[in-house]
N, C-alpha and C positions, 0 to 999 in steps of 0.2 A: 637390223635392230641390235645385233651383238656389238657393233661398233660403238653404239651409244653406251651400252653397259661397260665397254672398254674404257670410256672416258671416266666413269665413276671408279673403276678398278685402278686406273693409273693414278687418280687423285688419292685414293686410299693408300696405295703402295708408296707413293712419294711422301705422303703425310706421315705414315708409320715409320718409314726409313729415316726421315729427317728427325723425327722425335727420338728414335732409337739412337741416332748419332749424338744428339744432345745429351741424352741420359747416360750414354757410355763415355762421352768425352768431356763433359762439363760438370762441375759441381753446381748445386742449386745456388743461384745468386751470382755465379761467375758471368762476367761480361767480356765479350770479344768485339772490339770496335771494327766496323767495316768501313764506314765513312764518318770519321769523328767530326762532330758529336751527333750526327743525324741518324745514322743507321748502325745497329749493333745486334749481335746475338747475345741474348740474356737468358740464361737457364732459369725458368720460372715454372711453378706448378699452380694450377687453378682448380680448386675444389668446387667451384660454382659455375655460373654461366658467364656471359660477357661482363667484363669489369668486376668479376667476382660476386655478382649478384646471386642470391639464393644458395650461398655456400653450404655444403653439407646435405643438400636435398637430392641425393643421388636417385632415390626412387622416383622423384618427379622427372628427372632427366631421362630415365629409362622409359617412362610412360610417354613423355612428349616425343622422344626420338622415335619410338616404335610407331606412334601415330603419324609423325612426319614421314617416315619411310613408307608406310602404307599409303599415305596420301600421294606422295611423289610417284610411287609405282602405279597407283590407280590413274592419276592424271596422265602419266606417260603412256599407258596403254589405251586410255579412253579418249583423250583429247590431243594426243601427240601426232595422230595420223596426218601425214603431209605437212607437218609443222617442225622443220629441223631446228629452228631457234628454240622453240619450246622444249623439244626433246633434249637438246644439249644443255639448256639451263637447268632442267630437272635432274639430269645426270650429274652435273656439277654440284648441285645442291645435295644429291644423294651421296656423292663421294665425300663431301664435307661433313655431312651428318654422321655417316658411318665412321669416318676417321676419328672424330671426337668421341663417338659412342664406344669404340674399341678402347680408347684410353680410360674412359669412365668405368667400363666393365672390368678391364684387366688391372688398372692401376688405382682406381678409386679417385682419380684426378686427371686433369688434362695437362699435357706438357706444352707450354708456350715458350717461344724463344725469339721472335722477331720484335725488336724494339726500335721504334721510329720516333724521332723528334721532328715536329713540323715547325721549321724556323720562323715562318711568317707570323705565326701567332704564338710562338714559343710554347707549343703544346706537345707534351710527351704522350703519344698515342698509346692506348693499352697494348700490352704485349700480346702477340698472337702467333698462330702457326699456319701451316699449309691448309688444314681443314677450315679454319676460320676464314682465310683468304678465299677459299673455294665457295664457302657459304655467301660471302659478300659479293663475289663475282656472279654467282648464280642468281642472287636476288636482283642485282643490276641488270643482268640479261633478261630476267623475268619481267622487270619493269619496262625495259625496252620492247619486249614482245607485246606486253599489254598495251602500251602506248601506241604501237604501230601495227597492231594485229590486223586492223581493217585494211591498211595499206598493203601489208604483206599478203593478205588473202586475195586482193585484187591482182597481184602479180602472178 
């Protein structure tokens, strides 16, 4: 069981370390190209949720995050038995939720820094961070688990 909590811990540590590096090494708005013009580091702060929605509603984020964390832990301990994909997806979600929660609690905003341009549709994807990526990956893993749960149960 501790290995699963280790997944969440690694995500939180990586998330907070990368955010710390951005805060220490870059000015807000500073951009460092990785693969011009498609991938860059861009120091940005977000006081809301995804795409800046609900900006300034920190009390709501505290409540929602606390509920999400409790829900994740509940499902991990009640439904995760003999379900490694479910356990991993829940811990990836937990790491992402806690990573952004730490930012909101300590900084009053979330540090974002990954800027990606999708050339096929010329879409500048919203700037994100490691915690955001973990949340997205965790949701994708959860969808895979739900879609294939019956097949996984038979194996």
